[in-house]
N, C-alpha and C positions, 0 to 999 in steps of 0.2 A: 639780886646779885647777877651780874653779867657773866656769861660763860667766857672765861679767859682763854679758852681753846678755840674760840670762834675765828674763822679765817674768811675774809671777804674775797669774792671772786671777781668783782667788777670795779673795785677801786683799790688803789695802792695806799693802804693806811693801816695803822696799828692803834692799839689802845693808847699808847703814849702820845700819838699824834692828835688824838681827839681830847685828851685830858687838859685840864686847866681851869682857871677862874674859881679857885678854892672849892673844887669838887663839882661845880656846875657843868663843866665841860666847855668846849669851844662853842661860840655862837656861830651857827652855820648859815651862810647865805646860799640859797638854792636858786639856780637859773636853769633855763632850758638849754642854753648853748654854752660851749666851752669859751667862746669869745667873750661872752658877757661875764662869766666867772672870772676870767683873766682881767677884764676891765675893772671889776670890783676890787680885785686884789691889788690893783695899782694904787689903791688908797691905803693899803696896809704898810706897816714897817716890818722889817725882818722876814721878808717873804721867802718861803721854801715851797717848791713845787714838787708834788709827788705824782709823777706821770703814770698814765695807764694806757695800754694799747687801744682800749675802747674810747679814748678821749674823755673819760670821766676823770679829768685831772683834778687833783686836790691842791688848792692853793692855801697854804698855812701862813699866818702872820698875826700881827697885833694892831689894835687901835688904841689911841690914848684919849681919855676924857676925864676932866676934873682931877688930873694927876694920877689917874689909875690906868694901868695897862690891861687891856682886854684881849684875851686870846680869841681869835676868830679864824674862820676858814670860808672859802667859797668853792663850789663844785657844781657842775652841770648834771642835772638829772636826765637830760634827754627830753624828747617830746612825748607827751602823753603819760597817763597813769601807769601803764605796765612798766615803763622804764623807770619812772619816779619811784614806784613801789620797791624796786630792787635796791636802788641807791639809799632810800630811807631805811630799809631793813638793815643794810650793812652798816650804815652810820650809827643807827641806834644800838645795834649789837656791839659796836665798838665803844659805846658810852656817850654818844651825842644825845642831848636833851633840849637843845634850842635850835629851832628851824625857822628861817624867814625866807619865803619865796619872793623873788623879784622876777615878774613875768610880763607878758603882753596879753592884750585882750581886745575883743571887738565890742563896741558899745551896743547895748540893747535899748538904750534910751537916748537916741541921738539929739533930741531937743533939750536934754538935761546934761548929758555927759558927752563931750566932744573929743575928737581926736586931739591928743596932746595932754589930756587930763589923766588923773590917777584914781584908782579905786583901792580903798582900804577894806579888805575882805572880812566880813563877819561870818559868813557861812557859804556853803556850796551846794548847789543842786547836783545830785549824784546821777547824772545821765551818762554813765560809763560802766564798764563791766568789771574793772579790777576790784573795786571795794565790795562788790557783791560776793566775792569769795571770802571776805572777812566778816561782814555783818549784814543783817537784813536791811532792805532798802528803807525801812521805816526809821532807821537810826540816822539822825541828822549829822552832817559833817560841819563842825563848828570850829572856828578859830579860837585861840586862847585870848581871854579878856586882857591879859597882860600885854599882849602884842597889839591888840586893837587900840587900847588906850595909849600905849607908848607911841604908836604911829600918829595918833591925833596930837599928842603933845609935841612930837618932833615936827609935824607939819606947821603947827602954830609958831614954834621957835624959828623955823626957816621962812616963815611968811608965805607958805604955800596955801593958797585959797581955793585951788582947783582939785582938792582931794575929797572924793565921795566915799561914804562908808555904807556898806550894805551887802546884799546877797549876790553871788555870781553863779553862773552856769558852768559846770564842768562836763565836757563831752569826750567821746572816744574818736569822733570823726570831724575833721576840719572841713573837708570839701563837700561831703554829703550832708552832714547835719547842719553846719553853719552856712555854707556857700551854695547849697542846693544842687550839687552834682548828683547824677544818677537817676534811676527811674522812680525813686521814692521822694523826689524833690517836693511835690505838693504836700505830702505828709510832714516832711521835715520843716517846711516853711510854716505850716500851721502850728507845729510844736514850738518853734522859735517865737512866733507871734503870741502864743499862749504865755510863754515865759515873760515876754515883754509886758503883756497886760497884767501879769502877776507882780510886776514891780522889780523883777530881776534886773540888775544893773548892766552886766556885761557877761561875755562868754569866753572861756579859756579851757585849758586841758589838763591841769595837774593838781588843783587845790583839793579835790575830793579825797584823793588817797593821802595827801599830806595830813589832812585833818582827821580822817578816820583812823589811820595808823597811829597817829599821836594819841588819840583818845584810847585806843586799845593798848598802847604801850603803858599808859598810866594805870590801866587795870592790871597789867602784868606786874607793875611795880608794887601795887597795893597787895598783891597776892603773896608777897614775901613775908607778910605777917606783921610788919611794922609800918608806920607812916613813912613814906619815902622822903628823904631829905630834900630832894629836888624833883619836881614833876616835869614832864615833858611839855614844852610850850611851842606852839606853831602859829605863824601868821603869814600874811601874804599882801604884797603891794603889786598892783597891776598897772602897767602903762597902757593906756588906750591908744591903739595905733590905727583904728579904722572902725567902720560899721560892719554889720554882719553880711553885707552884700558888696563891700568895697574895702579891700586892704591894699595899701601901697606904702612904699617907703617915702615918707615926706619929712620935711623939717620939723613939723609939729610932732610926728611920731618919734623921731630921733630925740627931740627935746624931752618928750615924755619919759623915754627910757633913761636918759641921763638924770632927770629929776627923780625918778623912782629909785635909782641907785643912791642919790644924795639923801633921800628920805629914809631909805633902808639903813644906811650907815649911821645917820643921826638917831634913828629908832633904837638900834642896838646899843649905841653909847648911852642913851637915856635909861634903857631897861637894865643894862649890865651894871652901870654905876649904882643904881638902886639895889639891885640884887647883891652886889659885892658888899655894899654897906650893911645889908641885913645879915650876911653870913659872917661878918666880923664883929 
C-alpha cells in the first residue's frame, strides 16, 4: 500500500496524476533531457504539463491503440544514476509501476553496432555508485521480460532491423570512464576494453538504477502479504550516437533518437493493450 501522505520534492505530481489504466498506473517514458521528454509528449493527446523549477517537467497525456486509450507520461530524470534515483523514487511512491527509458549510448561493438542503431537492453553492468547503496554488487540489474519482448514485437511491426538486444554498461563518469579524461585514463581504457571483450554492447548512464530500484520495488510490494495485482516493469531503448572514443551530433545519431522514440511509443501501445485486455 502506498503512503498517501508522500510528497515529492523534485517533481510536480500527485497520486491522481499517476493513476490510470485500470489500476496499472500511467506508462512512464523516462529520458535524460526535458527536451526529449517534451518531444515524446508531442505524440500524446490531451497533453497537460506539470512544470517544476528543476526542469523535471511531467508531461501527461494519452495514446490510442486498438480502440483503447492508454494513460501515459514523459519526464526527464536528468543525467546519471543519482538524479534518476530521485525521480524514480518519487514516481514509484506516487503509484507508478511502468517505466521505459529512452536514452543514448556509445557502442562498445563498433563492428556490430553502428551509430544510428538501437539497443534493447536486457541487463546492465553496475559500474556506478548509486545502486550500491541499495543492494550488493552481486545482484544483477535486469530489465523486465515483458518490456524486452514487447520491444522486439514493436521493432518487427515497425520493420526496424537495426535493433540489438543484450547487456549494456552503466557508468558514473562520461569523460573519465568512457572518454579517457584524467590521470586514470589507461586503467579506464583497459576496463572498457574488458567489457567489450565480454560482449557488452554499449555504454550509458541510467539503466542500472532503473532496473535495481524496480526489482526492489517488487520486493516491497510482495511484503504487503498478498500477491500484488500489478508488478513494477522496467525496460530501456538506447539510441547509439557514437563510439566510446567519438561522440558527435550527426544525422545518423539524430535519426537513431527519433527511431528510439517511435519504437518506445509502439512498445507501450503493444504492452498496454495486452495488459488492459488481461485486467478486464
